[in-house]
C-alpha angles and dihedrals in degrees: 000000000000089000091057092046089053088046091052090049092051091047090052089051092052091048092052090046090054089052092049098044100038104026099158096042093046096044092048090050091049092048093086092055091045093051092043095051091042092052098049098038092046090052094044092047091048092049092047090049091048091048090051090049093048092049090050095046094046098038092100092056123081111235088227093058109130127212113202110198146125093268133065125231090219141021118312136203090220113097116253094239089057093046090053088060093057113115123239115255110258134222092242088056088054092052091046094048091046090061097037105045123090131203091031123143097185137356125190142174124225137176124211107215139163124283121267142191123251123206133199117177105309095341124096129187114197133198095033117171104235114207113193105189143151120259093263092072092087090064096038094052097029093233114196123208134219089192140345126017146271121266116269131233094268093052091046094049095047094044093238114191097247126128139199112209131211116240097255093046091052092048093048093050102039103025096210099325121119109279099185111105094012121127121236128183121242128157086003090296134107113250123190116226109232101165147017121206125227116262110273106176129225114339128233095264099026095275119106139175085245090072096038136094121207120211134170110280093224092063089063091044090054090047100047105015126229098283102058107132093201090069127074116211126201136186111213120208125194106190123210115265115275096021118150099249096203091053091045093051089047090055091050091050094047094048096046093044089052092048092049093045096237113172127226109278094028114116122243109269092206138056127237104209116191113206092226088063089058092050089048088054090052091048088053091052091049089049090053089050089053091050093050090049092052092048094050094044091045092065092046092049090049090055090044091052091055088048092054091046090051092052091049095049089051089047091052090052094047092049099041091115092050091049090052092051092048091050093046088054091055104271110156125229089249091057092053092044093052092045093060094036092055090047092053091048092048092050091048093048089051088056090047093049090053088053091049091049090053090052090049092051092049090047090056093047094047093046091051097041097044134039088247130103108228105192128194100201128204090246091060091045091054091045092052093048092046092049091050091050091049092051089050091050094050094042095046100047097084096046090045092051090047090052094047092052096053115123107242095222093047090044093054092045092048092049094051 
């Protein structure tokens, strides 16, 4: 064991010596490993960070949450021209389904509308995500409050001019003063602030509850009517735990088809989007990102492997005389093989560590510059180091075998 430790120490010394004596040649040869490890670990760290962010953002939503609307979350077999003729879901369909559906924990109604500006005294916040929704949204999305409350059923049904503000919107408008009870202007009307949400951070697609304002859905219905084609309406279902989802979706389809008077043989003119299908789509995208990262890094690691092999063949040639002396003093082939193999692994790991350091620096910059936590986890660090060591092992095996098979007499003569 002590022999191999001494061998490892000597190999490390030779590797450092190669770096000192031939800086440019060695660094250029290590560049492929550095770029390869940087590429794959940067992509894996980004995907892990995105996955962590997605999990955090969507943790309040049940994966079985269903969005009933005229659009599909994913690809559809129905032609686009036909989908464009589908009607919006209506509020009276929401009230009907609320009374007709079984095994339902919560059911809400929401309208997707354009962004607006909100004013308070001389201050204006533009590009605010307005969320007109029924009172059930607080339980469906698990909204958490810094202060105040959400509007109740009576306020939602009557379209009362009350508003719940996202954290960033409240800070921008009131700058530390008490927002509850204050009147802001939206849609040319005065709305009373009744609640402020807890800070959430940047959302999955840029949007966030921090930059949103929640108002009773019936106010927007009274403002625009039920047939405005610029709006997209959705009925949100939160099934009871343990429900058979296929049977539940079948019940939704049967009830809405009956309400709309669709005949047997006619296709559904609506889409039942299960939230888990959306998360599966995101997982697929993340998987594609991982694949691209591996392909890009694979080419770089291949180039890096050739670079390491080149260094080691040059090193064998430069130390031919030393190999001959070691063998003449009784060094076994295995000793010589491991000496060069360890050296190749150490050089490759040095290239990999440089790549990991670059990822770490970028992670710090991205985390500070953006409202996004870019994390380089221990698992990815170990993976990067292991990959670098593997590249060194594969690249160094041929030069190491060549060195171990040198004839001592020929080696000493060649080196003289």
